KESENU-344966 format. One line per 5 residues: their letters; for each residue x, z, y negated of N, C-alpha, C. Coordinates in steps of 0.001 Angstrom, whole numbers, plus 500000, padded with zeros to 6 digits. Atoms other than C-alpha are relative to their C-alpha. Example, Ala and Ser with C-alpha at 12.3 -4.5 7.8 and 13.67 -1.06 7.14 Angstrom:
AS = 500890:500000:501190:512300:507800:504500:500900:500000:498800  499180:499940:501190:513670:507140:501060:499230:500730:498910 $
% end
This chain:
MKIIV = 500862:500727:499071:697607:705864:380656:500841:499028:500811  499337:500961:499124:698877:703931:383657:499063:499676:501148  500903:500410:498934:696720:701900:386054:500529:498744:500669  499721:501228:499258:697140:699230:388712:498663:499478:500504  501311:500557:499689:694209:696885:389243:500150:498587:500542 $
EHDVF = 499980:501354:499455:693438:693730:391188:499800:498970:498889  500017:501024:501052:693983:690587:389111:498604:499462:499727  501287:500653:500207:690608:688924:389683:498954:500965:499469  500966:498995:500441:688615:692121:389210:500182:500298:498514  499729:499643:501390:690307:693001:385926:499764:498807:499068 $
TEAVT = 500155:501192:500840:690355:689444:384562:498531:499678:499778  501425:500282:500135:686657:688930:385267:499332:501019:499076  500593:498950:500836:685769:692271:383643:500394:499833:498535  499531:500174:501376:687914:691662:380546:499334:498777:499359  500608:501221:500522:686577:688123:380129:498533:500225:499667 $
WVART = 501422:499748:500235:682975:689318:380448:499794:500884:498766  500156:499082:501133:683366:692188:377974:500393:499316:498691  499505:500652:501223:685290:690008:375494:498997:499023:499412  501023:500917:500523:682260:687703:375166:499256:500607:498811  500742:499321:501068:680675:690294:372884:500785:500050:498698 $
IPNRP = 499162:499884:501190:683608:690348:370468:499713:498827:499060  500337:501086:500932:682648:688350:367339:501190:499109:499700  498926:500938:500349:684619:685249:366397:500681:500388:498688  499455:499555:501292:685044:686568:362870:499493:501413:499747  500472:498624:500132:684767:690358:362997:499830:500412:498542 $
AIPVL = 500259:499520:501363:683205:691926:359898:501043:501020:499578  498893:499062:500227:685813:694677:360206:500992:499802:501134  498985:500316:498996:689119:694308:362071:499824:500732:501323  500077:499201:498785:688362:697087:364564:499027:499397:501024  500948:500616:499076:685505:695017:366053:500639:498910:500859 $
AGLKI = 499260:500919:499127:688125:692666:367511:500518:500724:501236  499436:499202:498930:689019:695504:369856:499162:500055:501261  500602:499733:498695:688273:696027:373531:500542:501345:500460  499576:498651:499640:688350:699632:374677:500115:500145:501507  499741:499738:498585:689866:700564:378031:500158:501507:500185 $
QSSQN = 499932:498574:499702:689291:704072:379391:500169:500182:501498  499779:499745:498577:690676:705292:382697:499859:501490:500280  500173:498609:499604:689798:708492:384528:500618:500221:501371  499307:499675:498749:691363:710285:387471:499162:499706:501235  500845:500303:498839:688381:709408:389690:500112:498542:500446 $
GIVSL = 499764:501372:499591:689666:705840:389940:499091:498981:499352  500891:500913:500717:687173:704300:387507:500620:499644:498654  499539:500483:501304:688272:702160:384563:498805:499374:499297  501122:500513:500786:685670:701492:381863:500521:499083:498907  499656:500933:501061:685868:698499:379546:498777:499797:499125 $
GSRDS = 501124:500155:500899:683719:698134:376460:500378:499261:498731  499824:500666:501291:683288:696065:373312:498675:500047:499271  501233:499929:500767:680758:695912:370516:500087:499128:498757  500149:500622:501308:679537:694067:367460:498990:500852:499240  500892:499181:500810:677176:695276:364764:498680:500296:500693 $
DISSH = 501314:499815:499392:674072:694842:366947:499987:499916:501518  499945:500182:498552:675282:694459:370538:501218:500710:500565  498856:499379:499335:677523:696256:373006:500035:499560:501454  499807:500336:498592:678947:695505:376462:500839:501077:500660  499277:498952:499274:680209:697908:379104:500016:499649:501482 $
VDIEA = 499896:500203:498563:681481:697551:382654:501009:500989:500574  499085:499114:499271:683136:699922:385152:500575:499254:501195  499346:500584:498837:685665:698760:387730:500855:501058:500682  499143:499079:499272:687729:700502:390389:501457:499579:499848  498573:500274:500154:691497:700794:390016:500791:501178:500541 $
DVLSA = 499083:498918:499627:694486:702845:391093:500472:500646:498697  499687:499331:501260:694684:705305:388181:501133:500999:500237  498846:499104:499860:698164:706864:388051:499985:501077:498927  500203:499000:501052:697431:708610:384744:498852:499525:499121  501184:500329:500777:694225:708758:382710:500356:499807:498529 $
GEVLI = 499787:500198:501430:693882:707718:379083:499089:498928:499481  500806:501061:500589:692333:705217:376713:500811:499253:498958  499293:500840:500958:693455:702375:374485:499033:498972:499436  500755:501077:500648:691935:699907:372029:500960:498853:499762  499088:501135:500010:693434:696443:372274:499241:498750:499554 $
NGRLL = 500655:501247:500394:692712:692966:370891:499390:499340:501240  500690:500410:498787:690082:691823:373381:500174:498549:500364  499892:501429:499683:690278:688061:373087:501414:499643:500453  498623:500255:499577:694071:688049:373336:500234:500535:501399  499844:499439:498657:693930:690330:376371:499348:499094:501037 $
ADICR = 500669:500902:499063:691436:687976:378036:500832:498744:500241  499138:501186:499850:693705:684989:377371:501213:500305:500863  498824:499607:499216:696694:686847:378798:499637:500152:501466  500400:499761:498615:694829:687933:381930:499755:498693:500746  500285:501278:499336:693648:684401:382674:501278:499213:500275 $
ALPRK = 498740:500731:499826:697238:683150:382351:500931:500655:501017  499110:499269:499097:698778:685769:384661:499888:499472:501432  500092:500375:498586:699644:685007:388302:498999:500897:500719  501041:499249:499281:697085:686183:390859:500642:501074:500870  499373:498838:499367:698873:689405:391655:499484:501248:499303 $
PIELT = 500464:498776:500650:698064:693070:390928:500580:500150:498599  499608:499806:501395:698206:693928:387230:500236:501486:499750  499677:498615:500346:699897:697106:386019:499961:500155:498485  500134:499730:501427:698917:698472:382595:500568:501383:499703  499378:498728:500374:701017:701193:380958:499955:500156:498494 $
LDGTK = 500018:499700:501425:700401:702754:377562:501283:500722:499637  498722:499438:500419:703736:703420:375903:500001:500111:498476  500081:499816:501444:703259:704877:372425:498925:499113:499406  500950:500922:500632:701633:702176:370321:500034:498618:500647  499909:501263:499271:702277:699456:372902:499293:500113:501354 $
LEIEC = 500546:500097:498659:700336:698404:375992:500858:499002:500762  499123:500845:499189:702753:697056:378577:499209:499456:501184  500741:500671:498935:701290:694533:381024:500998:499336:500938  499109:500555:498988:703184:693730:384225:499179:499343:501096  500691:500710:498921:702060:691145:386774:501013:499072:500651 $
GSSHF = 498936:500777:499375:704577:689796:389277:501235:500039:499125  498824:500065:500871:707517:688603:387203:499629:499846:498531  500461:500160:501390:705363:688266:384045:499888:501357:499317  500098:498773:500785:705521:690862:381296:499511:499670:498598  500504:500106:501368:703516:691158:378080:499967:501384:499378 $
SMKTM = 500098:498756:500754:703591:693822:375412:499050:499756:498831  501000:500158:501049:700589:694235:373103:499947:501239:499120  500143:498896:500942:700312:696353:369985:498572:500541:500083  501327:499398:499932:697418:698787:370250:499365:500052:498620  500752:499905:501247:694721:699132:367606:499579:501450:499771 $
ASEDY = 500461:498651:500337:693768:702331:365781:498531:500133:500366  501363:499858:499487:690617:703653:367413:499173:501042:499257  500737:498949:500705:689598:706309:364889:498658:499515:499471  501234:500535:500584:686966:704035:363308:499178:499193:500998  500703:500795:498999:685840:702477:366580:498989:500879:500723 $
ADSTD = 501047:499235:499320:682523:703763:367860:499903:499546:501452  500165:500342:498596:682010:703901:371602:498764:499133:500188  501165:500829:499689:679563:701512:373226:498741:500862:500028  501262:499283:500073:675952:702513:372743:499515:500404:501389  500566:499551:498731:674398:704594:375525:498768:499188:500350 $
MPPVV = 501161:500755:499547:671821:702809:377611:498722:500810:499797  501300:499326:500082:668192:703664:376807:499441:500236:501408  500616:499775:498689:665908:704833:379649:499529:498689:500636  500446:501185:499265:665157:702238:382337:498476:499970:500034  501463:500134:499995:661597:700908:382061:499514:499034:501074 $
GTVDG = 500424:500902:498948:661604:698321:384855:501094:499033:500395  499047:501011:499535:663341:695478:386679:499335:498640:500030  500491:501374:499973:663038:691702:386594:500964:499162:500827  499156:500900:499207:664326:688942:388864:500968:499265:499082  498971:500569:500866:667615:687669:387425:499847:498512:499763 $
SQWLE = 500115:501451:500153:667030:683969:388073:498787:499633:499156  501177:500275:500809:663520:684028:386629:500229:500379:498542  499732:499553:501362:664725:685963:383587:500873:498988:499256  499110:500979:500626:667549:683512:382865:499245:498713:499702  500782:501222:500217:665192:680558:383289:499037:500174:498831 $
AISQV = 500979:499755:501057:662563:682109:381000:500659:500048:498624  499301:499898:501280:665044:682967:378236:500521:498629:499582  499486:501339:500313:666597:679486:378450:498891:499091:499497  501110:500835:500427:663186:677867:378102:499510:500379:498604  500625:499550:501249:661839:679968:375236:500952:499908:498814 $
SIAAS = 499064:499906:501123:664995:680253:373142:500205:498674:499273  499819:501282:500699:665030:676516:372339:499127:499920:498753  500937:500093:501113:662108:677099:369966:500272:501018:498903  499672:499022:501039:663709:679952:368003:500760:499325:498867  499334:500558:501176:664942:679219:364501:501472:500398:499968 $
NDDTL = 498591:499665:500238:668625:679167:363536:500239:500507:498578  499900:499567:501393:667893:680302:359987:500067:501522:499933  499809:498555:500001:669343:683806:359660:499239:500715:498894  500772:499356:501066:667292:684427:356518:498570:500304:500444  501347:499774:499465:664159:684511:358706:500110:500793:501304 $
PLLVS = 499741:499194:498802:664712:687433:361114:498910:499911:501061  501068:500112:499005:661296:687069:362755:500119:498720:500809  499974:501297:499332:661817:683400:363559:501280:499753:500804  498815:500119:499138:665325:683818:364998:499832:500863:501257  500259:499053:498915:663755:686290:367440:499170:499380:501116 $
VCLEI = 500961:500194:498924:662060:686109:370783:499116:501236:500018  500940:498887:499900:658939:688245:370943:499699:500245:501469  500321:499599:498635:658546:690121:374233:498721:500826:499951  501283:499307:499954:654924:691092:374764:499779:500505:501418  500072:499383:498679:654750:693532:377665:498612:500594:500204 $
NGDSI = 501300:499451:499633:651414:694267:379308:499995:500260:501498  499971:499654:498579:651662:696131:382587:501109:499283:500736  498984:500650:499181:653430:694016:385198:500286:498563:499566  499712:501346:500500:653602:690861:383049:500698:500072:498642  499316:500138:501284:655828:689817:380154:499762:498585:499494 $
ALMAT = 500095:501302:500660:655065:686986:377748:501117:499917:498975  498923:500221:500947:658085:685643:375875:499598:498861:499073  500454:500983:500985:657385:683739:372654:501072:499767:498948  499078:500331:501090:659513:681928:370069:499466:498789:499256  500433:501144:500807:658752:679571:367204:500907:499833:498792 $
DRYRL = 499275:500308:501233:660584:677843:364363:499065:499326:498995  501080:500560:500819:657266:676718:362761:499696:498542:500318  500243:501392:499629:657592:673200:364193:499718:499868:501500  500287:499959:498567:657339:674145:367857:499813:501460:500399  500297:498653:499508:656205:677150:369853:500150:500001:501508 $
AVREL = 499779:499892:498558:657422:678136:373308:499474:501335:500502  500530:498781:499389:655652:680653:375538:500245:499932:501499  499757:499917:498552:656755:681725:379009:499472:501332:500507  500529:498789:499392:654961:684229:381193:500671:500217:501344  499397:499672:498721:656578:686023:384099:499635:501414:500396 $
SWAPQ = 500280:498671:499473:656081:689045:386306:501276:500823:500062  498870:499088:499833:658318:692109:386454:499475:501261:500654  500379:498749:499337:658313:695554:388060:500217:501163:499039  499839:498899:500948:657649:698184:385371:499908:501345:500706  500143:498651:499457:658053:701888:386054:498650:500591:499630 $
DTTMS = 501322:499563:500437:654836:702457:384125:499110:498765:499898  500829:501210:499963:652161:699888:384980:498994:499937:498850  500888:500027:501172:650163:700871:381875:500766:499675:498719  499155:500244:501161:653044:699970:379558:499487:498821:499184  500433:501061:500911:652042:697901:376515:500862:500063:498746 $
KRILV = 499083:500023:501139:654657:696937:373931:500199:498581:499514  499639:501290:500609:655579:694120:371565:501287:500224:499234  498703:499781:500623:659257:693942:370619:500650:498666:499659  499299:501192:500443:661547:691458:368883:501488:500152:500260  498572:500013:499712:665066:690554:370017:500564:498656:499557 $
RASRL = 499372:501244:500441:667411:687991:368512:500186:499056:501186  500005:500952:498894:667116:684859:370657:501409:499700:500511  498644:500343:499566:670836:684021:370694:500629:501131:500804  499477:498854:499247:671682:687554:371883:499375:500051:501400  500678:499985:498702:669079:687412:374646:500571:498943:500928 $
LDIAK = 499492:501091:499174:670384:684068:375864:501427:500282:500457  498624:499676:499629:674035:685157:375791:500040:501049:501105  500012:498920:499007:673237:688316:377751:499484:499491:501341  500559:500522:498753:671075:686498:380305:501015:499138:500740  498973:500831:499370:673844:683974:380931:501146:500851:500532 $
ALGSA = 498858:499177:499617:676537:686675:381081:499701:500845:501230  500345:499171:498842:674670:688857:383580:499786:499160:501248  500179:500874:498850:673961:685863:385782:498613:500120:500586  501342:500079:499422:670989:685140:387993:499921:500600:501397  499996:499418:498655:671956:687035:391161:499416:501406:499959 $
GPIEI = 500553:498665:499865:669713:689948:391986:499167:500444:498814  500866:499484:501061:667489:692144:389824:500787:500465:498780  499437:499488:501249:668179:693094:386207:499156:501194:499565  500697:498838:500533:667289:696572:384976:499823:499837:498494  500286:500050:501434:665621:696606:381558:499782:501418:499498 $
SLSDS = 500118:498676:500611:665997:699700:379388:499477:499821:498583  500643:500159:501294:664141:700378:376180:499881:501326:499268  500267:498879:500898:664038:702774:373229:499343:499432:498751  500643:500472:501223:662544:702545:369756:500848:498990:499240  499121:500874:500770:665591:700685:368446:500882:499096:500842 $
LIGFA = 499086:500749:499142:667427:699247:371458:499295:499484:501248  500351:500463:498668:666871:697142:374544:501306:499824:500767  498794:500082:499184:669371:697281:377390:499748:499216:501272  500073:500776:498771:670102:695099:380401:501189:500384:500879  498928:499607:499083:672117:696066:383487:499839:499272:501327 $
AGGKQ = 499988:500664:498701:673092:694156:386620:501433:499946:500497  498681:500117:499398:676036:694244:388994:501066:500852:499335  499034:499122:500650:677703:697149:387203:500278:499661:498543  499807:500405:501396:677533:695373:383841:498813:500451:499163  501055:499507:500880:675574:696721:380892:500125:499387:498613 $
NTVQL = 500061:500460:501391:674501:695281:377552:498884:500738:499280  501078:499538:500860:672535:696801:374707:499967:499116:498763  500145:500777:501225:671175:694966:371679:498901:500631:499160  500972:499397:500898:669306:696207:368637:498738:499150:499896  501267:500687:500230:665650:695363:368207:499883:499615:498529 $
IDGEY = 500243:500454:501374:664486:693518:365092:498658:500552:499539  501233:499458:500564:661905:695180:362881:499112:498874:499491  500933:500971:500550:658795:693281:361929:498797:499793:500899  501233:500297:499266:655339:692195:363009:499964:498505:500289  499980:501410:499619:655463:688949:364949:498604:499414:499877 $
PQVLS = 501336:500598:500165:652603:686543:364139:499305:499788:501343  500796:500215:498784:649793:686091:366660:499970:498500:500307  499794:501442:499855:651058:682685:367705:499184:499372:501120  500704:500590:498869:649065:682253:370914:498736:499273:499575  501217:500658:500492:646020:681251:368857:500256:498572:499534 $
LFPSE = 499667:501350:500446:647886:678095:367818:499780:498954:501091  500233:500963:498925:647394:676518:371242:498556:499513:499944  501367:500525:500073:644365:674198:371160:499170:500439:501200  500888:499550:498918:641384:675390:373187:499497:498825:500839  500458:501180:499283:640405:671838:374155:500964:498846:499748 $
TAGYM = 499145:501178:500168:642219:668541:374621:499156:498736:500155  500703:501285:499917:641148:664918:374191:500519:499147:501146  499411:500758:498907:643418:663655:376944:501400:500509:500299  498636:499589:499661:646817:663945:378559:500740:498844:500663  499137:500993:499368:649750:661931:379856:500946:500729:500948 $
VMNRV = 499083:499419:499017:651848:662667:382945:501158:499036:500189  498803:500839:499961:655433:661388:382987:501052:500597:500923  498865:499519:499222:658494:661630:385200:500988:500673:499056  499184:499209:500931:660639:664323:383616:501385:499397:499784  498628:500496:500118:664103:662898:384349:500030:498623:499341 $
DMLDA = 500038:501334:500604:663155:659320:383461:499767:500088:498491  500273:499833:501425:661724:660440:380114:501198:500609:499278  498844:499347:500620:664696:662669:379397:501120:498991:499761  498947:501014:500149:667128:659821:380004:499634:498969:498924  500434:500989:500988:665066:657405:377899:500096:500554:498582 $
IKRSR = 499908:499373:501332:664896:659850:374979:501451:500091:499559  498570:499948:500333:668663:660341:375122:500505:498629:499541  499579:501341:500398:669150:656568:374965:499431:499634:498629  500627:500360:501279:666706:656194:372076:500682:500696:498829  499350:499248:501075:668585:658825:370066:501267:499312:499484 $
LVVEK = 498799:500727:500447:671560:656469:369862:499744:499216:498724  500310:500806:501186:669737:654510:367155:499122:500757:498997  500836:499208:500910:667796:657345:365492:500834:500461:498812  499321:499520:501188:668842:657970:361931:499597:501443:499711  500250:498600:500313:668945:661463:360448:498561:500211:499546 $
NAAVR = 501375:499597:500332:665492:663099:360247:498943:498978:500401  500977:500991:499545:663836:660053:361831:499385:500446:501326  500749:499600:498813:661345:660291:364680:500141:498979:501121  500164:500884:498851:661003:658835:368151:498502:499795:500189  501414:500320:499895:657674:657058:368643:499605:499774:501457 $
LSFTE = 500527:500152:498641:655642:657287:371853:498656:499292:499918  501266:500737:499937:652892:654767:372601:499475:500065:501430  500592:499832:498677:650569:655539:375508:498870:498999:500182  501070:500910:499601:648497:652825:377128:499779:500199:501489  500330:499788:498596:646985:652530:380595:501219:499792:500902 $
GEVTI = 498909:500065:499038:649720:653319:383137:501389:499913:499418  498679:500246:500589:652584:653193:380644:500206:500820:498720  499582:499410:501265:654445:654991:377884:501196:499196:499495  498895:500726:500616:656722:653116:375478:500694:500904:499001  499196:499176:500907:659530:654976:373718:500712:499067:499036 $
EAGQG = 499388:500851:501006:660661:653390:370451:500747:500840:498976  499211:499313:501030:663311:654365:367908:500666:498956:499124  499383:500920:500946:664891:652814:364844:498964:499097:499367  500945:500884:500675:663222:650502:362373:500708:499173:498934  499456:500833:501063:663743:647864:359697:501177:499169:500465 $
DQAQA = 498812:500793:499692:667128:646155:359617:501021:500784:500814  499063:499184:499251:668795:649035:361460:499852:499745:501500  500068:500137:498543:669468:649246:365204:498691:500588:500516  501265:499564:499431:666352:649636:367309:500111:500089:501513  500045:499860:498543:665530:650676:370860:498552:500089:500442 $
SEALA = 501342:499943:499435:662460:650269:373042:500111:500033:501514  499952:499881:498547:661807:651261:376637:498627:500405:500501  501309:499704:499416:658645:651305:378766:500180:500658:501367  499945:499272:498735:658093:653744:381627:498584:500202:500523  501300:499741:499392:655283:654367:384062:499490:501379:499583 $
AEVVG = 500602:498725:500362:652871:657133:383045:498525:499990:500386  501437:499846:499770:649459:658436:384023:499361:500384:498666  500638:499757:501298:647296:658254:380894:498518:500256:500211  501409:499622:499903:643972:660105:380846:499461:500154:498585  500501:499992:501367:642003:659395:377673:500293:498675:499331 $
EDLKM = 499812:501236:500741:642241:656775:374958:501477:499711:499749  498641:500369:500388:645387:654838:374040:500390:500797:498756  499577:499079:501063:647471:656858:371638:501428:499702:499588  498632:500082:500518:650560:656671:369416:500338:501302:499285  499545:498771:500637:652497:659769:368400:501496:499897:499747 $
AFNPI = 498567:499976:500305:655921:660485:366899:500473:501451:499986  499465:498641:499903:658146:663500:367478:501464:500039:499569  498579:499751:500208:661459:664959:366423:500715:499760:501337  499392:500338:498707:663749:663475:369115:500759:501159:500639  499290:498841:499443:665811:666653:369495:499022:500945:500667 $
FLQEG = 501004:499107:499431:662714:668772:370048:499431:499423:501289  500555:500654:498815:661354:666237:372517:500983:500071:501168  498988:499962:498943:664617:666065:374463:500165:501406:500556  499840:498620:499527:665017:669849:374618:498796:500441:500821  501188:499649:499241:661440:670176:375814:500030:499459:501414 $
FAVMN = 499925:500578:498656:661850:667770:378723:501141:500630:500802  498841:499437:499298:665219:669360:379544:499691:501344:500655  500239:498648:499465:663839:672886:380103:498753:500082:500870  501174:499983:499132:660673:671909:381965:500414:500063:501465  499754:499933:498560:660471:672631:385680:499293:498853:500711 $
GEKVR = 500699:500957:499154:659589:670168:388364:500285:498551:499664  499761:501441:500092:659450:666421:388701:499208:499354:498876  500879:500642:500969:656565:665666:386325:499657:500941:498850  500358:499254:501211:655622:666749:382807:498687:499454:499457  501273:500386:500612:652154:666742:381249:500063:500257:498493 $
LSVTH = 500115:499847:501443:651649:666169:377518:498515:499920:499657  501425:499940:500339:648169:667304:376441:499835:499824:498497  500135:500359:501417:646892:665959:373117:498554:500162:499543  501326:499972:500617:643969:666313:370717:499849:498894:498960  500037:500992:501069:644880:663915:367864:501449:499625:499674 $
PTKPA = 498614:500407:500277:647995:661911:366828:500731:500875:498989  499339:499191:501026:648649:664261:363906:499871:501499:500259  500162:498581:499678:647798:667546:365639:500926:500378:501162  499018:499567:499000:650002:669661:367945:499675:499520:501408  500107:500350:498589:650615:668462:371488:500635:501118:500820 $
VMTAE = 499509:498913:499148:651290:670827:374396:500648:499411:501242  499243:500473:498853:653950:670148:377008:500023:501084:501082  499947:499094:498856:653699:671755:380465:500531:499230:501207  499655:500650:498737:654909:671068:383975:498713:499586:500703  501136:500485:499210:652564:669097:386230:500289:500303:501461 $
KDGES = 499808:499635:498589:652165:670577:389711:498691:499826:500753  501169:500232:499142:649746:669383:392394:498793:499516:499196  501073:500577:500774:647744:667451:389842:499413:500905:498934  500497:499057:500995:647249:670451:387562:501112:500363:499017  499043:499532:500998:648904:671706:384389:500454:501411:500351 $
DEEFR = 499442:498682:499716:651222:674647:385137:500182:500748:498675  500014:499294:501279:650585:677116:382309:501052:501098:499896  498989:498942:500034:653512:679419:383176:500920:499853:498784  499204:500279:501194:655606:677746:380464:499310:498907:499206  500656:500955:500888:654009:675986:377499:500846:499793:498758 $
LLLMP = 499250:500334:501213:655725:674202:374648:499100:499183:499085  500810:500686:500991:653686:673273:371595:500923:499290:499020  499170:500817:500887:655179:670445:369495:499164:499420:498871  500650:500639:501136:654163:669407:366008:500471:498552:499923  499579:501395:500141:654129:665599:365737:500523:499722:498595 $
VRTFG = 499493:500445:501301:655906:663819:362904:499039:498950:499470  500916:500970:500606:653591:661967:360532:500749:498711:499653  499448:501315:500364:654384:658263:360280:498862:499123:499512  501042:500895:500498:652537:655341:358749:499088:499551:501120  500793:500482:498887:651363:654469:362219:499036:501003:500563 $
NN = 500918:499044:499402:649610:657745:363032:499242:500833:498965  500772:499280:501021:648071:658858:359737:498501:499794:500225 $
% end
């Protein structure tokens, strides 16, 4: 194999594919990145882990076809360090020779007998706007659990009904739901699938937000493709709970706050929050007070303007959950709808004086002596 390829094109492709390579591969061969060149001037790069694969095709000057398996992360580091000149790759026995300007690297190849090729893409079932998809995954994934012993809760549930998709995630203390439109090939399509939240977020970030993303689906895989890049990830088996029923049907009142001001205040209050302690919110007419810390320890208090509809109220929340919620909300204002100090509150964006139900975040309050 011998190819000559533009520096930026090859470096970007190698870096993107190498993202899939695990930090601690379960088997050594999973540290590999496979390069395949064909006489038609196309070079394919691929990598995989136990449940995910990445693939991209680029154009190059192919002097001789062939394939090689090489340490992907090291190759990415080398490419980023090379001068911005054409890169020449030559397979010489068990060595991959890399020439770029006056720079030369030699890498030992990896045995590819036990390396499975990247998974084929399932059939395309529709397309979704890249920016909306990235935003939706970023919003919902904050509520997924990090406990690998609970496969359902580390997942995002994608509920597909015709031209709409509802994305749901919960860690039992909060529940995030985002609804968005897409363009299915079959408008009667109805499916409920589970995908690991961290994989979905990594893929959405890696594919970027420019242009449409093709979604492919089979009984065991979901695939995403955009800009010549392809990812597949295995679906998770299981029946996701019917979480939408957890949202309260009625509310006793609500508060509207400036999103950025609240986010900054919560960040400041966290400076004095001890482990597992809560941030307390007190709502009175025209004002919300954020308090943290207690007793002889450091304390913080800050009052901000707020529209309060309903009776005065005191609630306490996990400060991390509260901060992440305000961080992923859209728009200038956020509405917090409540029923009781000890019952779930629902966070939404406030637009034109109304609650925007496109993204909803349900938060369980923390019980304190003040809100029992």
